N, C-alpha and C positions, 0 to 999 in steps of 0.2 A: 534229461529235461531239455526241451527246445529253448533256444535263446529268445528273448522278447524281440519282436520286430521293431525296426527303427522306422518311424514315420516321418514324412516330410512336413514342413510347416503347413502347406496347403491341406494335406490329409488331416492333420490335427485340427485345423480350423474348421474344416468341413464336418468332421465328426462332432465337434462342439456345436456347430450350427444346427445339425439335425438331431442333437441330443442322443447320440450313441457313443458308448465308451469305445476308445480306439481298439481296433482288432484287425487282423488280417482278413481281407476280402478275397476269398478263394473259390467259393462255390456259388451256384445259382441261388441257393438258400441265403447266402450272405448278401447277394445282390438284391434279393427280395426284401430283406430286412432294410436295406438302404432305401429301396423304392417306397416301402411303407412309411418310413420315417420322413422322406421327402414330402409325401402327401400331407403329413400333419404340419409341416413347417412352411412350405412354399405356397403362396397364393398365386393363382392364375389371374393376372391383372394387367391392365393396359394403361395405367395412370400416367406413365411417362409419355406415352403416345398422345393421349388426349390433352395433356397439358403442354405439349410441344417442348418437352425437356429430354428428348432422346439424344444419344451421342453415338458415334461410330463404335462398333463392338469388335473385340477380339478376346482371346483367352484372359488376358490380364484384366481387362475392363469388366468382363462378366464375373470373374472371381471377386474383384473389388466390390462390385455392386451387390451380388447375391450372398457372398460369404462374409466379407469384412463389414460392409455397410448394412447387412441384413435386409436387403430389399428382395423383391420378387420379380415377376414379369410374365411374359408370354412364353410360348414353347421354345423359341430360339434362344432364350436365356436359360430357362430351367432345365430343359433337356441337355443343353450344352454343358452346364456346370456339373450335371450328373455324369455326362460323358467324360469330362476331364478327370473326375474323381475315379470312376471305374477303370478308366484307361491307366491311371497311375498305379494300379495294382497288377498290371500286366495282362488284362483281359483283351481279347481280340474284339474290339468294339468300334463301330463306325456309324456315321450318320447318313440318312437318306431323306430326301424331301418328298412330301406327299401332297395330295389334293383332298381337301375336306369337303364333305357334303354339308350344306346349310343345316345346322343343328336345330333350328327353330321350325322351319317349314319342310325340310327334306325334299325340296322341289328343284334344287339346282346344286351344282358343284361350285365351289368358291375358287380362290386363287390357285392356279397351277404352281406347285412348289411352295405354297404358303405355310405349310406345317412341316416341322422337322422332327424326326424320331431317331432313336438309337437301335441299331441292330447288333446283337451279341452273337458271335460264333463260339459255341461251347460244345466240346466233344462231338464235333462233326455235324452239329445241328445249328440252325439259325433261330434266333428269338427276337421279338420286338420288346424293347424296354422303353416305355413311354411314361414319363412322370409329369407330363404337361399337356394333356388333352382335356382342358377344362377340369372338371371333376369326374370325368369318365376314366378312372384309374384302376388298373388291374392289380396293382401292388406286387406283381411278380412278372417275370418275363413270359411272354406268350409265344409258344412254339409256332413256327411257320411250317405248315404242312407241305410235304413233298408231293409231287404229282401222283405218285403211286400210293399215297396214304388213303385208307378207306374212309376216314372221317376226320374232321377237325377236332383238335383238343380244346375243350372249353375250360377257361380259367375264371374263377369266381373270387370276388373280393366284396367288401362291404358296400361298394358302389354299384355292383351289378355283375353280369356275366359277359365274358369276352371270348371271341374266337377270330381266327384268321383263315380266310378261304382263298383258294386259287381262282383267279378270274382272268378274263381277257377284256380289258376295259381301256378304251382309247378316249382321252379327253384332250382336245386341241392337239398340240404337237407332242404330247406325252403319251406313252404307252405304259399302262400300269398292269402289273401281273398278280397283285394280291390286294385283298380288301380286309380291313378290320371292321368287325361288326360287334354290336353290344346290345344287351337288353337288361331290363330290370328283373329282380327276383319275382317268383310267383306270388309273393305276398304283397307286391306293389300295386297301388291303385293310381291312375286308371289302368284298365286291362290292356289298353293299346301300347303301354310302355313295356309290356312283357314280350312283344314281338321283336325279332331281330331287326336292328336298325343299322343303316350304313354309317360308318364313322369316317374312314378315309381310305384312299387307294394309294398304293406305292409299289415300287420295284426294288427289292432288296439288293439287286446287283448294281444299281446306279448309286455310287457313293458320292457324298458331298465332302469335298476335301478343301481345306484352306492351305494354299501353297506356302503362304508366308504368315506365320503366327504373329508377326509384328505389324502386319498390315491391318489397319482398322477400317478401311474404306471398302475393300473388295472381299471381305469375308462373307461366307454364306449367311451368317447371322445378321450382318449389316444389310445385306441385300434383301433378306426376308423382312426385316424391320421396315425397309423402305417400301416393299410391296404392300405391307399393312397400311402404311401412311398414305400411299397413293391409290389404294383400292377405291374404285368409283362407287362401290356399294357402301363404303364407310362402315363396314361391319364391326371393326374394332378401333377405328381411328377417331370417333366422335363421342360415343356414349361411354362414360366411365363404367368399368366393370371390375369386380374382384370376387373371386369364388374360391373356396377351399373346403376340405373335409374337416369336420370338427368331431373329435373324440371317437372316430370310427363309427359314428352313429348318424350324423346329419351332414348335409351339404349347405354351407352358408353362401348366400349370393347377395352382393351389395351393388346396387345401381344408384344413379343420381336421385331416384325417387323413392327407393324402398330398400328394405332389408328382409330377406326371406330365409328361413330355416326349413329344409326339406328332409324328413326322416328317410333314411336310406332303405329301410325295410318296407315301410308302408306307403311312402309317398305323401304322408300327411304334411301339410305346409302351415307354418306360422309366419305371417307377413305383417311387417310394420311399414306403413306408408308415411313418407315425410311430407310435412306441410311446405307448400311452395311459397315460402316467405323468407325472412332473414334467418330463420332457424334451420333451414334446409341444410346448409353447409355444416352447421354445428352438429346436427343429427347424423349426417353422413360421416363426419369425422369421428364421432363417438364410436361407431361400429368399426370404422377403419382402424382405429387404435386398439380397441378392446378385443375384437375378434380376429383381425388380420395382422395385428402387430406391425402396422405400417404407419409412417408419419402422416400427420394431417395435411390435407390440401389447403392452399391459400384461397382457392376459388374453385367453383364448379363450372366446367366448360358449358357454354351455351349450346344446346342441342338444336 
């Protein structure tokens, strides 16, 4: 009989945060279980940015916010706390920065290096493990195809289908070698959502490394956070946003003006629009608390 593993305080707290009983994380199936659990718990949200309540980030700060204080955040927080957890079990995992295509219009690329993902090397293959690309979540690591692979491997979750292709894509000073694409299932409406769509480009060989884990100013998480704040398009720095997967069935999206539930299989939407008066903040906070398990805001930023 094998002895029971001894877990660190952080591991135990993280297991509790994502509602999984403590267990040894050893295989990609184990990693997938963690990714799926993260999708149910962490909301992709920018509320600290839009309310000017950000702080410099490092490992301790991110764990304090997302695990101990039960907060959420954008990619640089959620993917990083996942990285710390998976790394603590001895996985060969590292982070790389990406460039995301505008997900509303798909007519331009956004901030160079403004999105961060995890790369796992497992049994001589590389995989993307991204738990914070809005609600476009694969729930399992996506294989990165080699140059001689005949076709890309497609991964499917309740939120859609995902694949990674080899490309030669130069944006500004960055040269990206792979692209993540996604689409909705065949049952989804409108039909246009069933076509493969650009997500982000990246190079798995260019690692983002924090030289000093105690440094809170020069970490890549703090730098990405500042890129978001300073972005002239104000994509995530002005309008409040929170989104998450609900019961593996729907995607919940909360903005300053509305709350929307989108069925993952059919695309059917149920939308509640808030009245632009004194009740708007109250309505916003009701959903923020009940659906996203986040504390209420004291005010809604002026857009």
